[in-house]
Backbone bond lengths (Angstrom), bond angles and torsions (degrees), N, CA, C in turn:
res aa  C-N    CA-C-N  psi(-1)  N-CA   C-N-CA  omega(-1)  CA-C   N-CA-C  phi
1 M - - - 1.470 - - 1.527 112.28 -
2 K 1.290 115.61 -33.02 1.457 119.28 179.86 1.525 111.03 -63.39
3 F 1.326 115.53 -40.87 1.463 120.05 178.71 1.520 111.57 -62.78
4 I 1.308 116.59 -41.43 1.459 121.45 -179.38 1.522 110.70 -64.96
5 K 1.330 117.70 -39.23 1.465 121.51 -179.36 1.521 111.50 -64.77
6 I 1.300 117.79 -42.24 1.464 121.92 178.63 1.526 110.09 -65.34
7 H 1.292 116.83 -44.36 1.462 121.36 -179.84 1.526 110.96 -60.65
8 F 1.320 116.45 -37.51 1.459 120.92 -178.91 1.531 110.94 -66.77
9 K 1.324 117.34 -40.32 1.472 121.15 179.69 1.525 111.43 -65.45
10 Q 1.301 116.49 -42.38 1.454 120.59 179.27 1.523 110.78 -63.73
11 T 1.329 114.73 -41.49 1.460 118.87 179.47 1.521 111.18 -64.72
12 S 1.323 116.14 -40.31 1.455 120.81 179.32 1.515 110.85 -63.29
13 R 1.338 116.23 -41.24 1.451 120.48 179.81 1.528 110.71 -63.66
14 V 1.348 115.20 -42.31 1.464 119.19 178.57 1.515 111.08 -63.28
15 L 1.355 115.13 -43.35 1.455 119.49 179.56 1.527 111.05 -62.58
16 L 1.343 115.93 -40.88 1.458 120.61 -179.94 1.527 111.19 -63.68
17 L 1.335 116.07 -42.85 1.461 120.16 178.65 1.526 111.40 -63.91
18 V 1.335 115.32 -40.88 1.459 119.49 178.88 1.521 110.67 -63.83
19 M 1.340 116.85 -40.55 1.458 120.68 -179.82 1.528 111.23 -66.22
20 V 1.342 116.49 -41.65 1.456 120.48 178.79 1.529 110.52 -63.34
21 A 1.351 115.58 -43.88 1.459 120.02 179.02 1.511 110.76 -62.77
22 Y 1.320 116.47 -41.38 1.464 120.73 -179.89 1.526 110.87 -64.21
23 L 1.358 115.38 -42.64 1.464 118.78 178.77 1.517 111.34 -63.24
24 G 1.350 116.34 -36.81 1.463 120.29 177.85 1.506 111.26 -63.86
25 V 1.331 116.71 -45.89 1.463 121.08 178.84 1.517 110.55 -64.18
26 A 1.339 115.99 -42.11 1.465 120.23 -179.35 1.524 111.21 -63.13
27 T 1.355 115.85 -41.08 1.465 120.15 179.04 1.522 110.98 -64.39
28 T 1.362 115.83 -43.59 1.463 120.47 178.85 1.522 111.18 -62.24
29 N 1.334 115.32 -45.54 1.469 119.84 179.10 1.521 111.14 -62.15
30 Y 1.350 115.47 -37.83 1.465 119.29 179.72 1.525 110.58 -64.17
31 K 1.346 115.17 -43.73 1.464 119.21 179.98 1.524 111.09 -64.01
32 E 1.345 115.85 -42.94 1.464 119.44 179.61 1.527 111.22 -65.06
33 D 1.342 115.84 -44.85 1.466 119.95 178.78 1.524 110.80 -61.63
34 N 1.341 116.25 -41.31 1.457 120.31 -179.99 1.529 111.10 -65.34
35 K 1.339 115.71 -38.40 1.468 120.62 178.56 1.520 110.62 -63.08
36 Y 1.345 117.07 -48.03 1.458 120.58 -179.73 1.521 111.74 -66.83
37 F 1.330 116.13 -32.11 1.463 119.23 176.08 1.520 110.36 -64.51
38 E 1.353 116.93 -43.78 1.458 121.21 178.74 1.529 111.46 -62.77
39 I 1.352 116.12 -40.86 1.465 120.26 178.38 1.528 110.41 -62.59
40 S 1.332 116.44 -48.69 1.471 120.97 -179.49 1.524 111.44 -61.05
41 K 1.330 115.84 -41.76 1.465 120.06 -178.78 1.526 111.12 -63.87
42 N 1.337 115.93 -44.09 1.462 119.58 -178.30 1.527 112.55 -71.82
43 I 1.339 117.39 -32.76 1.465 120.13 174.54 1.523 110.21 -63.65
44 E 1.326 115.99 -40.40 1.467 120.28 178.87 1.525 110.76 -64.67
45 I 1.340 116.97 -41.21 1.464 121.28 177.66 1.523 110.34 -61.73
46 F 1.339 115.57 -46.34 1.465 120.39 -179.24 1.529 110.78 -62.48
47 T 1.333 117.03 -43.80 1.468 121.53 -179.31 1.521 111.32 -61.41
48 N 1.327 116.32 -45.64 1.462 120.15 179.74 1.524 111.56 -64.57
49 L 1.330 116.73 -41.22 1.455 120.58 178.32 1.525 111.04 -63.62
50 Y 1.330 116.04 -42.85 1.461 121.80 179.81 1.531 110.68 -61.25
51 K 1.331 117.00 -42.93 1.460 121.69 178.58 1.526 111.07 -65.00
52 E 1.335 116.43 -44.51 1.463 120.89 -177.76 1.529 111.33 -62.27
53 I 1.341 116.27 -44.43 1.465 120.00 -179.19 1.523 110.54 -63.50
54 N 1.332 116.63 -46.09 1.468 120.12 -178.42 1.528 112.16 -67.10
55 T 1.333 117.16 -26.69 1.464 120.63 -177.50 1.523 112.40 -87.02
56 F 1.333 116.98 -41.46 1.466 119.39 -168.51 1.526 114.64 -114.36
57 Y 1.334 118.42 -0.61 1.464 118.54 179.83 1.529 109.80 -63.99
58 V 1.339 115.78 146.89 1.465 120.79 -172.03 1.522 112.79 -63.36
59 D 1.340 118.30 -32.15 1.464 121.92 179.81 1.524 109.99 -109.81
60 D 1.351 114.96 162.35 1.457 119.73 174.92 1.523 109.74 -70.45
61 L 1.313 115.90 139.25 1.463 121.68 -178.09 1.522 110.98 -119.26
62 D 1.300 115.56 156.88 1.460 122.03 171.62 1.519 107.23 -94.89
63 P 1.344 118.58 104.53 1.471 120.82 -176.08 1.523 113.63 -54.95
64 S 1.350 116.54 -40.98 1.469 120.05 -179.66 1.525 110.78 -65.88
65 G 1.329 116.02 -42.97 1.462 119.77 179.53 1.520 111.91 -65.22
66 L 1.332 116.38 -38.79 1.460 120.78 178.78 1.525 110.66 -64.58
67 M 1.331 116.13 -42.93 1.459 120.24 178.61 1.523 111.00 -63.86
68 R 1.348 116.32 -41.59 1.469 119.99 179.60 1.525 110.98 -63.05
69 T 1.338 116.27 -38.60 1.459 119.98 177.60 1.526 110.90 -61.59
70 G 1.339 115.94 -41.82 1.465 120.71 178.77 1.518 112.08 -64.75
71 I 1.331 116.45 -43.01 1.469 120.87 179.99 1.527 110.49 -64.36
72 D 1.331 116.22 -46.45 1.466 120.30 -178.90 1.528 111.23 -62.51
73 A 1.332 116.61 -40.41 1.464 120.36 179.67 1.529 110.72 -65.70
74 M 1.336 117.12 -38.67 1.461 121.18 179.13 1.532 111.28 -64.50
75 L 1.347 115.87 -46.22 1.465 119.94 -177.68 1.520 111.95 -72.61
76 E 1.333 117.01 -23.79 1.468 120.32 178.99 1.518 111.50 -64.42
77 S 1.348 116.80 -24.27 1.464 120.80 179.59 1.528 112.16 -78.56
78 L 1.341 117.28 -7.85 1.456 121.94 179.61 1.526 109.80 -99.53
79 D 1.324 116.92 -163.68 1.463 120.01 -179.99 1.532 109.83 -72.49
80 P 1.337 117.18 161.63 1.473 120.06 -175.33 1.523 114.36 -72.03
81 Y 1.348 117.48 -4.21 1.460 120.77 -176.85 1.529 112.63 -97.95
82 T 1.330 116.46 -3.50 1.466 120.79 178.31 1.517 108.62 -97.49
83 N 1.313 115.91 110.59 1.470 120.81 -175.69 1.526 110.63 -132.80
84 Y 1.317 114.63 155.19 1.462 121.25 176.04 1.522 109.04 -103.88
85 I 1.317 116.15 126.49 1.464 121.62 178.14 1.520 107.84 -115.73
86 S 1.316 116.19 114.45 1.463 120.09 -177.65 1.520 110.29 -75.42
87 E 1.333 115.84 169.05 1.463 120.71 179.36 1.526 111.19 -60.94
88 A 1.339 115.76 -34.99 1.463 119.73 -179.35 1.523 111.98 -70.22
89 E 1.343 116.56 -22.37 1.463 120.82 -176.42 1.520 113.50 -98.59
90 I 1.338 117.33 -5.32 1.452 120.06 -171.76 1.524 112.75 -63.58
91 E 1.333 117.63 -34.50 1.464 119.84 -179.95 1.528 110.78 -66.97
92 G 1.342 115.97 -39.17 1.451 119.43 176.94 1.519 111.65 -64.79
93 F 1.341 116.28 -36.35 1.468 121.08 177.39 1.521 110.67 -65.48
94 R 1.323 116.71 -43.22 1.466 120.09 177.89 1.519 111.37 -62.38
95 M 1.325 115.86 -35.05 1.457 120.55 179.00 1.523 110.36 -64.18
96 I 1.328 116.74 -44.18 1.457 121.42 -177.44 1.526 111.43 -68.82
97 V 1.341 116.75 -44.34 1.461 120.87 -173.15 1.522 112.82 -84.09
98 K 1.315 116.65 -44.52 1.461 120.03 -172.38 1.530 114.13 -107.63
99 G 1.337 117.14 -10.12 1.452 119.36 -178.61 1.514 112.67 74.15
100 K 1.329 117.14 21.90 1.461 120.16 177.79 1.523 109.72 -142.91
101 Y 1.305 116.26 154.72 1.452 122.00 178.41 1.522 107.54 -160.69
102 S 1.315 116.77 174.31 1.457 121.10 177.66 1.524 108.70 -110.33
103 G 1.348 115.72 118.68 1.460 119.40 -177.77 1.511 111.38 -172.81
104 I 1.328 116.11 -151.74 1.469 120.18 -175.52 1.525 112.35 -92.14
105 G 1.337 117.03 -12.94 1.460 119.53 178.68 1.517 113.03 79.53
106 A 1.326 116.62 51.25 1.468 120.98 177.80 1.518 108.94 -155.47
107 S 1.318 115.90 146.95 1.456 120.33 175.23 1.526 108.73 -99.92
108 I 1.326 116.11 147.69 1.466 120.87 -179.78 1.530 109.59 -127.84
109 N 1.304 114.97 160.66 1.462 120.32 179.67 1.524 108.88 -149.36
110 K 1.322 115.40 168.53 1.460 120.43 178.09 1.523 107.93 -149.27
111 L 1.296 116.76 124.58 1.455 121.61 -179.06 1.522 110.59 -86.14
112 A 1.307 115.70 154.00 1.473 120.78 179.04 1.529 109.59 -58.64
113 G 1.314 115.17 129.37 1.462 120.43 179.77 1.511 113.84 94.57
114 D 1.331 118.25 -15.54 1.466 121.53 178.51 1.529 110.49 -77.08
115 E 1.324 115.30 145.86 1.465 119.98 176.51 1.521 111.34 -85.85
116 Y 1.334 116.75 -34.19 1.459 121.47 -174.79 1.537 110.79 -120.24
117 P 1.327 116.62 148.98 1.462 120.06 174.59 1.533 110.30 -78.96
118 F 1.307 116.33 165.08 1.454 120.20 178.07 1.531 110.04 -136.22
119 V 1.313 115.54 159.23 1.464 121.77 -179.37 1.526 108.87 -80.68
120 T 1.322 116.66 124.39 1.470 119.67 179.06 1.520 111.81 -93.34
121 E 1.357 115.62 -32.78 1.457 118.19 -179.31 1.527 111.08 -159.43
122 P 1.327 118.27 114.12 1.471 119.93 169.44 1.538 107.80 -85.27
123 Y 1.320 117.21 123.41 1.459 120.75 -175.40 1.526 111.37 -70.64
124 E 1.310 115.39 135.80 1.459 122.40 -176.94 1.522 111.38 -58.47
125 G 1.345 115.25 126.78 1.456 120.83 175.17 1.515 115.52 86.11
126 F 1.334 117.49 3.98 1.461 120.25 -178.81 1.538 110.57 -110.09
127 P 1.353 118.30 170.60 1.468 121.90 -169.05 1.517 116.11 -51.24
128 A 1.329 118.88 -44.75 1.467 120.63 -177.36 1.525 111.17 -61.09
129 Q 1.322 116.51 -45.11 1.464 120.58 -179.38 1.526 110.93 -66.81
130 K 1.335 116.09 -39.52 1.460 120.68 179.22 1.530 111.65 -66.63
131 A 1.343 116.61 -28.83 1.463 121.02 -179.42 1.522 111.96 -81.32
132 G 1.328 117.48 -2.80 1.462 120.66 177.40 1.516 114.81 92.92
133 I 1.317 117.48 8.98 1.463 120.76 178.57 1.531 109.28 -73.67
134 K 1.335 115.78 133.07 1.464 121.57 -176.61 1.528 111.08 -111.69
135 A 1.329 115.02 156.99 1.463 120.18 173.93 1.527 109.11 -62.09
136 G 1.323 116.37 132.98 1.462 121.50 -179.18 1.515 113.54 99.31
137 D 1.344 117.48 -17.91 1.463 119.82 179.20 1.532 110.20 -61.95
138 I 1.320 115.53 137.56 1.464 121.61 -176.90 1.527 109.55 -90.44
139 L 1.315 116.43 128.32 1.468 121.99 -178.26 1.524 109.38 -88.54
140 L 1.339 115.95 113.25 1.468 121.53 -175.28 1.524 113.01 -95.45
141 E 1.345 116.22 -43.09 1.463 120.32 -176.70 1.526 110.82 -142.49
142 V 1.323 115.40 150.85 1.463 122.27 173.06 1.519 107.43 -131.90
143 D 1.317 116.12 117.71 1.469 122.23 -177.31 1.525 111.57 53.58
144 G 1.341 115.90 42.18 1.457 121.50 176.06 1.516 115.26 80.56
145 K 1.346 117.93 -0.36 1.461 120.79 -179.02 1.524 109.79 -107.61
146 S 1.306 115.55 134.32 1.462 121.16 -177.14 1.526 111.17 -66.72
147 T 1.323 115.60 143.77 1.462 121.22 176.91 1.530 111.02 -98.04
148 K 1.310 116.30 6.07 1.462 120.77 -178.00 1.528 111.18 -59.36
149 D 1.321 115.29 129.68 1.470 123.54 177.94 1.527 113.52 64.58
150 K 1.320 117.65 12.24 1.460 120.64 174.50 1.534 109.23 -83.45
151 T 1.335 116.00 150.07 1.461 119.63 176.98 1.523 110.14 -80.55
152 T 1.325 116.09 162.30 1.469 119.21 178.58 1.527 110.85 -64.13
153 D 1.335 117.11 -32.81 1.467 120.25 177.73 1.526 110.34 -64.60
154 D 1.334 116.41 -41.59 1.471 120.52 178.81 1.530 110.42 -61.90
155 I 1.324 116.50 -44.77 1.468 120.76 -177.89 1.525 110.84 -68.56
156 S 1.319 116.68 -41.96 1.469 120.23 179.89 1.518 111.00 -61.11
157 E 1.324 116.12 -38.17 1.468 120.48 179.15 1.525 110.89 -65.32
158 I 1.337 116.74 -36.61 1.458 120.93 179.17 1.530 110.96 -71.27
159 L 1.324 116.41 -39.65 1.455 120.72 -176.46 1.522 112.17 -70.37
160 R 1.327 117.32 -28.73 1.460 119.92 177.48 1.516 109.78 -80.01
161 G 1.329 115.62 151.70 1.459 119.69 -179.45 1.508 111.30 178.43
162 A 1.313 115.86 -174.32 1.463 121.14 -177.10 1.525 111.06 -65.17
163 P 1.331 117.77 143.27 1.469 120.60 176.54 1.523 111.09 -57.73
164 D 1.327 115.99 143.80 1.467 124.51 178.67 1.530 113.52 74.46
165 S 1.341 117.58 3.59 1.468 119.60 175.18 1.527 108.97 -84.50
166 K 1.325 115.91 150.09 1.468 121.34 -174.63 1.525 110.70 -99.74
167 I 1.320 115.59 145.12 1.453 120.96 177.69 1.529 108.80 -138.96
168 A 1.331 116.14 134.45 1.470 121.72 -179.77 1.524 109.15 -99.27
169 M 1.334 116.03 135.23 1.454 120.92 -177.10 1.528 110.85 -132.26
170 K 1.327 115.58 142.26 1.459 121.59 174.96 1.521 107.93 -119.35
171 L 1.327 116.35 125.76 1.458 121.41 -175.96 1.526 111.50 -129.98
172 R 1.323 115.86 168.84 1.459 121.01 176.10 1.524 109.52 -133.26
173 N 1.314 115.22 130.37 1.456 120.38 176.90 1.531 108.55 -77.01
174 P 1.345 118.92 121.49 1.464 120.30 -175.23 1.527 113.86 -69.61
175 T 1.340 117.07 -20.38 1.465 120.25 -179.55 1.522 111.91 -80.77
176 T 1.338 115.77 -49.05 1.465 120.61 -178.36 1.524 112.51 -91.55
177 N 1.346 115.51 -15.35 1.468 122.48 -177.40 1.531 112.11 64.89
178 K 1.322 117.06 17.91 1.464 121.82 178.66 1.518 110.36 -90.65
179 E 1.337 115.06 138.66 1.458 120.91 177.81 1.524 109.63 -94.09
180 Y 1.310 115.92 147.42 1.460 120.35 176.98 1.528 109.54 -148.73
181 S 1.310 116.18 156.60 1.470 122.21 -179.38 1.518 109.93 -119.56
182 V 1.337 116.03 142.79 1.465 121.68 177.87 1.517 108.80 -136.85
183 S 1.321 115.24 153.92 1.463 122.21 173.55 1.521 106.98 -114.06
184 V 1.326 116.57 123.41 1.458 121.65 -173.55 1.526 109.67 -118.67
185 I 1.324 115.49 136.15 1.472 121.15 175.52 1.526 108.52 -96.72
186 R 1.322 116.16 118.92 1.463 119.66 -179.85 1.537 111.01 -64.66
187 Q 1.310 116.01 149.74 1.456 121.21 173.59 1.524 108.82 -149.04
188 E 1.311 116.02 169.03 1.462 119.19 178.91 1.522 109.34 -69.07
189 V 1.306 114.49 129.18 1.463 121.29 -177.92 1.524 108.02 -114.09
190 R 1.304 116.41 127.28 1.461 121.06 177.29 1.526 108.79 -116.97
191 I 1.323 115.90 119.68 1.464 121.45 -178.69 1.521 108.94 -99.25
192 P 1.313 118.86 120.87 1.461 121.05 -178.01 1.520 112.12 -68.47
193 N 1.347 116.02 142.60 1.466 120.14 174.98 1.522 111.44 -64.81
194 V 1.332 114.54 -39.08 1.463 120.43 -176.53 1.525 108.36 -120.53
195 P 1.336 117.90 87.00 1.468 120.11 -178.70 1.523 113.26 -69.14
196 Y 1.356 116.62 -20.91 1.462 118.47 179.50 1.523 110.41 -151.73
197 Y 1.333 115.70 141.79 1.466 121.15 170.69 1.524 107.49 -152.84
198 G 1.317 115.41 152.81 1.465 119.49 179.98 1.512 111.42 172.58
199 M 1.295 116.00 177.86 1.450 122.16 178.90 1.523 110.16 -89.34
200 V 1.328 115.91 131.77 1.457 120.85 178.47 1.523 109.30 -81.87
201 E 1.319 114.99 -58.06 1.466 120.51 175.05 1.528 108.29 -166.56
202 G 1.321 115.73 146.32 1.464 120.22 179.52 1.512 111.76 55.81
203 N 1.317 115.81 -122.86 1.467 121.84 -179.92 1.527 112.77 -99.63
204 V 1.311 117.26 15.73 1.471 121.59 -178.98 1.527 109.61 -97.73
205 G 1.341 114.58 120.35 1.461 120.08 179.00 1.522 111.21 -108.57
206 Y 1.327 115.77 160.74 1.469 121.09 -179.51 1.525 108.81 -131.83
207 I 1.333 116.22 125.42 1.472 122.01 176.31 1.518 108.12 -123.78
208 N 1.322 116.61 122.09 1.463 122.04 -179.41 1.526 108.98 -96.95
209 L 1.333 116.73 99.09 1.462 122.53 178.28 1.523 108.15 -98.63
210 T 1.326 116.96 114.46 1.471 120.78 -173.11 1.521 113.65 -102.28
211 T 1.340 118.32 -30.52 1.463 120.89 -177.46 1.523 110.57 -137.70
212 F 1.340 116.63 147.68 1.459 122.33 177.85 1.527 108.51 -104.27
213 T 1.317 116.25 88.95 1.460 121.91 178.21 1.526 109.55 -117.25
214 E 1.333 116.75 -171.31 1.466 121.16 -173.38 1.525 113.57 -54.54
215 Q 1.309 117.30 -39.80 1.458 121.10 -174.26 1.530 113.42 -96.94
216 A 1.326 118.01 11.20 1.473 120.81 -175.86 1.530 111.69 -58.87
217 G 1.329 116.68 -49.74 1.454 120.24 -178.81 1.515 112.68 -60.84
218 K 1.330 116.62 -44.03 1.465 121.70 -179.89 1.521 111.16 -64.37
219 N 1.320 117.00 -41.04 1.462 120.72 -178.97 1.530 112.08 -68.05
220 V 1.323 116.47 -37.04 1.466 120.08 176.32 1.535 109.58 -66.22
221 E 1.324 115.44 -42.03 1.467 119.58 177.72 1.544 111.44 -59.64
222 N 1.330 114.65 -43.68 1.480 118.64 179.12 1.531 111.36 -62.95
223 A 1.353 115.63 -37.56 1.458 119.52 179.60 1.522 111.25 -66.72
224 V 1.348 116.26 -38.75 1.464 120.43 179.84 1.522 110.62 -67.15
225 V 1.344 116.06 -44.35 1.462 120.48 -179.55 1.524 111.50 -65.31
226 A 1.330 116.25 -38.03 1.468 119.97 -179.24 1.503 110.80 -67.65
């Protein structure tokens, strides 16, 4: 009888542990299932609301713009480091973070009061420079669409694109006032953090740091060591 009593206690303990473990798993599964149910329910609510507004609102709406407004408002309630980057903005993001993007390899600017933007610098060895585009040339059209009264951000977004894609540009030389058209093939453009470094005189050195991207610190270090 003593043996049977001991065996019964051990079995009870095992059963109790199994039940506790099962309840823990069941509780976790319940919480996870409830969470996914809430997500699915709210996505359905949002989808229906989005459809209703786009269908029955009194004025015509831009569906993409409306969705972007909703996304931005949602992320604004979180920390400042959570952001949405659309496909159209990804090249600009790569430019900021990595110092590279896919485009024609030229910077543009627009002065207050100007109707058209102009090229400030075609990067050496990249498509714009190879196509004969010069600093100061005025950008009139991109793929047949006028750049008049467009912002530099709008134009930069148009000029960036997938590598090996073609873009047609119409420009005007400000010196001769002659217009010309070029076809440019986009490629990956990498802008160096430190385009120039060297000794000025004696023990005085000069390092030109133009952008703060991932490799900025390493490139400055290399310039100092060199």
